[in-house]
C-alpha positions as CSV (number, residue, x, y, z in Angstrom):
1,M,22.6,11.7,-47.1
2,K,21.6,11.9,-43.5
3,K,18.3,13.7,-42.9
4,R,18.2,16.7,-40.9
5,Q,16.6,16.2,-37.4
6,K,13.5,18.1,-36.5
7,L,13.5,20.3,-33.5
8,V,11.7,19.3,-30.4
9,S,10.6,21.8,-28.1
10,I,10.6,20.5,-24.2
11,I,8.7,22.4,-21.9
12,L,9.4,22.1,-18.2
13,N,7.3,24.0,-15.7
14,C,9.3,24.5,-12.4
15,Y,7.8,25.7,-9.3
16,N,10.4,24.8,-6.2
17,G,11.3,21.6,-7.9
18,E,15.0,21.5,-6.5
19,K,14.8,18.2,-4.8
20,Y,14.6,16.1,-8.1
21,L,15.5,18.8,-10.9
22,K,19.1,17.7,-11.4
23,D,18.2,14.4,-12.3
24,S,15.3,15.6,-14.6
25,L,17.6,17.9,-16.5
26,L,20.4,15.5,-16.8
27,S,17.7,13.0,-18.5
28,I,17.1,15.8,-21.0
29,K,20.8,16.5,-21.6
30,N,21.7,12.7,-22.0
31,Q,19.1,12.4,-24.7
32,S,20.2,10.3,-27.7
33,Y,18.3,12.8,-30.0
34,K,20.2,16.1,-30.1
35,K,17.8,18.5,-31.8
36,W,15.9,20.1,-29.0
37,E,15.4,23.2,-27.2
38,L,14.5,23.4,-23.4
39,I,11.6,26.1,-22.5
40,F,12.4,26.3,-18.8
41,W,9.5,28.1,-17.3
42,D,10.2,29.3,-13.8
43,N,6.9,29.7,-12.2
44,R,8.2,32.1,-9.6
45,S,10.5,29.6,-7.5
46,N,12.1,30.7,-4.3
47,D,14.2,27.9,-3.8
48,N,17.7,26.6,-5.6
49,S,15.8,25.6,-9.1
50,K,17.5,28.4,-11.1
51,K,20.8,27.9,-9.7
52,I,20.7,24.0,-10.4
53,L,19.8,24.9,-14.0
54,K,22.7,27.2,-14.3
55,S,25.2,24.6,-12.9
56,L,24.7,22.2,-15.5
57,K,25.6,24.7,-18.4
58,M,23.2,22.9,-20.6
59,K,23.1,24.3,-24.2
60,N,19.9,25.1,-26.1
61,V,18.1,26.2,-22.9
62,R,15.6,29.2,-23.0
63,Y,14.8,30.4,-19.5
64,F,11.6,32.4,-18.7
65,L,10.6,33.9,-15.5
66,S,6.8,34.1,-15.1
67,K,5.4,37.4,-14.1
68,K,3.2,35.8,-11.4
69,H,2.8,32.3,-9.9
70,T,0.1,30.5,-12.1
71,S,-1.6,27.0,-12.4
72,L,0.3,24.2,-14.2
73,Y,-1.8,24.3,-17.1
74,K,-1.5,28.1,-17.6
75,A,2.1,27.9,-17.1
76,R,2.2,25.3,-19.9
77,N,0.3,27.4,-22.3
78,L,2.2,30.5,-21.6
79,A,5.5,28.5,-22.3
80,L,4.1,27.1,-25.5
81,K,3.9,30.6,-27.1
82,K,7.8,30.6,-26.7
83,A,8.3,27.2,-28.4
84,K,9.9,26.9,-31.9
85,G,10.0,23.2,-32.4
86,E,7.8,21.0,-34.7
87,F,7.3,18.7,-31.9
88,I,6.4,19.4,-28.2
89,G,7.2,17.4,-25.3
90,F,6.3,18.1,-21.8
91,I,8.3,16.9,-18.7
92,D,7.9,17.9,-14.9
93,A,10.8,18.9,-12.3
94,D,10.4,15.4,-10.8
95,D,10.1,13.4,-14.0
96,M,13.1,11.6,-15.6
97,W,13.3,10.4,-19.3
98,Q,15.0,7.3,-20.7
99,K,17.8,7.9,-22.9
100,N,16.1,7.1,-26.3
101,K,12.7,8.7,-25.1
102,I,12.7,11.5,-27.8
103,K,14.3,9.2,-30.6
104,N,11.9,6.6,-30.0
105,Q,8.7,8.7,-30.2
106,I,10.1,10.6,-33.2
107,D,10.6,7.5,-35.1
108,F,7.2,6.3,-34.4
109,F,5.8,9.5,-35.9
110,K,7.7,8.9,-39.1
111,E,7.1,5.2,-39.4
112,K,3.3,5.2,-38.6
113,N,2.1,8.5,-39.8
114,T,0.9,9.3,-36.3
115,A,-0.4,12.7,-34.8
116,V,-0.2,11.9,-31.2
117,V,2.4,9.5,-29.4
118,Y,2.2,8.8,-25.6
119,G,3.3,5.5,-23.5
120,N,3.7,4.2,-20.2
121,S,5.8,5.6,-17.1
122,I,7.3,4.1,-14.1
123,L,6.5,5.7,-10.7
124,K,9.1,5.6,-8.0
125,N,8.7,6.9,-4.5
126,E,11.2,8.2,-2.0
127,N,12.0,4.6,-0.8
128,N,13.0,3.7,-4.5
129,N,9.7,1.4,-4.9
130,Q,8.3,1.4,-8.4
131,S,5.2,0.4,-10.3
132,S,3.9,1.1,-13.7
133,S,1.5,3.5,-14.6
134,S,-0.2,5.2,-17.8
135,P,0.6,8.8,-18.2
136,F,-3.2,9.5,-18.3
137,S,-4.3,7.2,-15.5
138,R,-5.2,9.8,-13.1
139,S,-6.9,12.0,-15.8
140,T,-8.8,9.1,-17.0
141,T,-10.5,8.3,-13.7
142,S,-11.1,11.9,-12.9
143,R,-11.8,13.8,-16.1
144,T,-12.5,13.2,-19.9
145,S,-9.9,13.8,-22.4
146,S,-10.5,14.6,-26.1
147,I,-8.8,14.3,-29.3
148,D,-10.5,16.4,-31.9
149,N,-10.0,17.5,-35.6
150,T,-6.8,15.7,-36.4
151,K,-6.4,16.4,-40.0
152,E,-3.1,14.5,-40.6
153,G,-2.0,11.4,-39.2
154,N,-3.4,8.6,-37.0
155,I,-4.4,8.3,-33.2
156,H,-2.5,5.7,-31.5
157,I,-3.2,4.6,-28.0
158,G,-0.4,2.5,-26.9
159,S,-0.3,-0.8,-25.0
160,G,-0.9,-0.3,-21.2
161,V,-2.6,3.3,-21.8
162,A,-6.3,3.8,-20.8
163,V,-8.0,7.0,-22.3
164,N,-11.5,8.0,-21.6
165,G,-13.4,10.6,-23.7
166,E,-14.1,11.3,-27.5
167,I,-12.0,11.0,-30.5
168,N,-12.9,12.7,-33.5
169,A,-10.4,12.1,-36.6
170,P,-10.9,11.5,-40.2
171,N,-7.9,9.1,-40.4
172,E,-7.3,5.7,-38.3
173,V,-7.5,5.2,-34.5
174,I,-5.4,2.3,-33.4
175,V,-5.9,0.9,-30.1
176,N,-3.3,-1.4,-28.4
177,G,-4.5,-0.1,-25.1
178,K,-7.9,0.7,-23.6
179,H,-10.4,3.4,-24.8
180,T,-13.8,4.2,-23.1
181,G,-16.2,6.7,-25.0
182,K,-17.2,7.9,-28.3
183,I,-15.1,7.6,-31.5
184,A,-15.7,9.1,-35.0
185,A,-12.9,8.3,-37.6
186,G,-12.2,6.9,-41.1
187,K,-11.0,3.5,-39.6
188,I,-10.7,1.8,-36.2
189,S,-8.3,-1.0,-35.7
190,V,-8.5,-2.7,-32.1
191,K,-5.4,-4.6,-31.8
192,N,-4.9,-8.0,-30.1
193,G,-4.8,-7.1,-26.3
194,G,-6.5,-3.9,-26.9
195,G,-10.1,-2.9,-25.9
196,V,-12.8,-0.5,-26.6
197,D,-15.9,0.2,-25.0
198,G,-18.3,2.6,-26.1
199,E,-19.8,4.3,-29.3
200,T,-18.1,4.2,-32.6
201,A,-18.9,5.4,-36.2
202,V,-16.3,4.6,-38.8
203,E,-15.9,3.7,-42.4
204,T,-14.1,0.6,-41.9
205,A,-13.1,-1.4,-38.7
206,D,-10.5,-4.2,-37.8
207,I,-11.3,-6.0,-34.7
208,E,-8.4,-8.2,-33.2
209,G,-9.0,-7.5,-29.6
210,N,-12.1,-6.7,-27.9
211,Y,-14.9,-4.3,-29.0
212,D,-17.9,-3.8,-26.7
213,G,-20.8,-1.3,-27.6
214,N,-22.4,0.4,-30.4
215,L,-20.5,0.1,-33.7
216,E,-21.4,1.7,-37.1
217,V,-19.5,0.5,-40.1
218,A,-20.0,2.2,-43.6
219,G,-17.8,-0.2,-45.3
220,T,-16.2,-3.5,-44.1
221,L,-16.2,-5.0,-40.5
222,S,-13.4,-7.5,-40.3
223,V,-13.1,-9.5,-37.0
224,S,-10.0,-11.7,-36.9
225,S,-9.4,-15.1,-35.2
226,S,-8.7,-13.3,-32.0
227,G,-11.4,-10.7,-32.3
228,I,-14.4,-10.4,-30.1
229,A,-17.2,-7.7,-31.1
230,K,-20.5,-7.6,-29.0
231,G,-23.3,-5.1,-29.0
232,E,-25.2,-3.1,-31.2
233,I,-23.5,-3.5,-34.5
234,R,-24.3,-2.4,-38.0
235,Y,-22.1,-2.9,-41.0
236,K,-22.1,-2.8,-44.8
237,D,-19.9,-5.8,-45.3
238,L,-18.8,-8.4,-42.7
239,E,-15.6,-10.6,-42.8
240,I,-15.1,-13.2,-39.7
241,A,-12.2,-15.3,-39.6
242,L,-12.3,-18.7,-38.1
243,G,-12.5,-18.3,-34.2
244,G,-13.7,-14.7,-34.5
245,K,-16.7,-13.8,-32.5
246,I,-19.5,-11.4,-32.9
247,S,-22.6,-11.2,-30.7
248,G,-25.5,-8.8,-29.8
249,T,-27.9,-6.9,-32.1
250,I,-26.2,-7.4,-35.6
251,A,-27.6,-5.8,-38.7
252,E,-26.5,-5.1,-42.2
253,M,-26.5,-1.3,-42.9
254,S,-28.7,-0.1,-46.1
255,D,-27.6,2.8,-48.2
256,E,-30.6,4.7,-46.5
257,D,-29.2,4.0,-42.9
258,F,-25.8,5.3,-44.1
259,Q,-27.3,8.7,-45.0
260,K,-28.9,8.9,-41.7
261,S,-25.9,7.7,-39.9
262,K,-23.1,9.6,-37.7
263,I,-20.6,8.4,-40.1
264,K,-22.3,10.4,-42.9
265,L,-22.4,13.4,-40.4
266,V,-18.8,13.1,-39.4
267,K,-17.4,13.0,-43.1
268,D,-19.5,16.0,-44.1
269,E,-18.3,18.1,-41.0
270,E,-14.8,17.1,-41.8
271,E,-15.0,18.3,-45.6
272,N,-16.5,21.6,-44.5
273,K,-13.6,22.4,-42.2
274,K,-10.8,24.5,-43.6
275,S,-8.2,24.2,-41.2
276,G,-7.2,22.3,-37.9
277,G,-4.8,20.1,-36.4
278,G,-4.0,17.5,-34.0
279,F,-4.2,19.0,-30.4
280,F,-4.2,16.7,-27.2
281,G,-4.4,17.4,-23.5
282,T,-3.5,21.0,-23.3
283,A,-6.1,23.7,-22.0
284,K,-6.6,26.9,-24.6
285,E,-4.0,29.6,-24.5
286,E,-4.4,32.3,-21.9
287,D,-2.3,35.5,-21.5
288,N,-0.3,36.0,-18.5
């Protein structure tokens, strides 16, 4: 028996976006994953954006006209209040999605028990010249992102993606791309080609890529044949495959050390929390 697809709410904030809006809407309409709704938030446009939307006669569209023009982030949060889907996706009026975009991301959620999914993008200018980019490449150079209180699933930083900031999660953080900052989690897996630069406190760690910084591991630190770990490193147990490298200030963690460590504090804090959920990259809700 075929499983029922889960609803995805797609939020599009539009302010005078007529130039590329048709292409953006068609990329949604042509998605291979069909269980979606479009929350079209008209941020007081005075061009032909609304006419373009109506001309395409798309199903599953819910149109909302903002009471006044607001910032992008406030508009998105107002639109979030209207969403009915189990999953949320954001698209801008000059973005175009590949046909299997939603399907691939939903499949990844199911297969990997993952809380957050994001990937690369292709940037095109008016001359049709293109280049690859991380969706957070701008934010990672100008501001700090935070992933906090994720109670279910893992955090996965995809290949080619660079994220700055702090991650707090009781489960696993999987790094195929690049992370700079603090991590507190149940486990960290730095994959071959991935890199972490910062401060990490975890119960277990698997290093197949590069780790540089402070690393506290309450349980087993495993460094594969391709792994490189350097910095101030403390662990309970250590496994290094032939070819693996570890350097810096290295010490075994005693039971007394663990009681004083950030790992213990993170675990105690998580156990005391009664609720929470994965939430990434969106400001708090504000009233219109």
